[in-house]
Phi, psi and omega in degrees: 000318180302310182296327178298314179296319181298314180298322178296314182293328179298335178273351183255302185199121182296330179294330178291333181297311179296316182298318179295314180299320180298309183292322178296320178296318179299311181296318179297319179295320178297313183295318182282354174270349180295142186304324186275354176237355187295129174231141182294141178294153181295143183246130170215075190300144177230123177266124187204134175058031182079007180245158172243108178279130181303325172202168189270013182248119183237172177260127183288158175299148178112335180275309178250079189293325186243015175070016178290332180274345196307317186288349180255003189270335181302315181297339180279354171108000180283133178276337177204155185224134179255122181269151176106200012284137174266107180276107193261148167206156180302329183292326183258013182303324184253025182285345182098344181298314181295321179298320179295318179297315180298318179298319178295321178296317182293325176296321179292324181293337179284349177268144179288142172075027180288151177290163172294153189241121169252152177234122179273127184245136175229165176244139176281351175274122185282336185264130178287092182219194183298326180293321177296318178299318178299319180301311182293322179296315180294320179296317178299319180294318182297319188257004186305317184274000188242002182234147170280331172207159180241149182235128172270109188273104175252023185255350188287151179305137180091347179294139183301331183287350181269353181292154181303330180229075186298154183296109182302313182297323181295314179293322179296331176280316189289308191293316176297327178292325177295319176298320178298315179298318178302313182293321179296316181290323177298318179292321183290320187258349180071022179228142178262127175232112180299143177240120182248163177243134179250132175230166180239142175239126179237020176204175181298143181259094180270343177218159185296126175298137181302323182300320181294313181299315183287330174296316179295315181293328181286343179084025174282179199262345182178173182229134171250125181244121178261124176266117184245126173066031175270125184275333187250124176297324181295324176295319178297314181298317178300320179292322179299321178301317178294317180298321178301321178289318182289324182286341178058242183276355179289132175298139180247122176247132186245135177239132173117126172087004180267110179234342185225163173302326179296321176299310182299314181299319179296321179294318179295316180296330180282342177136352176291139176267328177221157173231154178235143179251152168213290180299324179301320177292313182300318184283325190247347178106168191292344183262014180296323179296317179298319179296318181295312183293318178300318179292321179296331180283343181283168179297332183295328182235060179269133179199168177245133176273000000 
């Protein structure tokens, strides 16, 4: 029934597709949280970056932007959820948006069995300069106690890091300073919060992206790679193998193209440590993560992460 409605809405208005998927996910999460129907989400724990993910299938940033869905997502099978992107600036620091997100996160944390929480951070300043650094530093400080990990989102359209020849000096300035802020906050608060960098790939990767090399050299904690507009799964898998080699010891999280257990298994075998869904949820419904993890746990899809 869900897929029938989605196909119908796709012919009417694409904005309705997301709204329908969002509300259906919310209702499904509420219903499966009721005591007489509640079932534990499937577990395939993954230890990574000092964290233990309940399973390796997560929800990508952009679906639950303000964490209003967060407390209902664990029963649907997601092992981790990325909130945001929160586009931060000193000017909107006191707008109330961050306070609402934090309140929603804390409500979710009060429920048993919540997924791990990542927060995707962006800057409204387009130029990599002191103001952008201030934005990221303030955003990290605001959300430090409320996230299991933080993401510096360099994947959004218009971001300087997405240009074919990104400014080498800008990245060399930005990424080590982010590592410095991470270390300062960890020392100040006595808590470790991994900081990852997210980039987007929309073409074949014949050479190592500069962002990956500089993220590794800066000593940050991981890389999230979003595959956008790739038509061939085999091309994506081939690229993941290269990325696994380029990232070396950095954890690799892959976003894009995961719709089936076979997709997820192929990505893991190629080198991804975790995967994130977005379109797969919208197209197939809120329990797609549960179906994927359950299938991966079966003998048919046995593998080691």
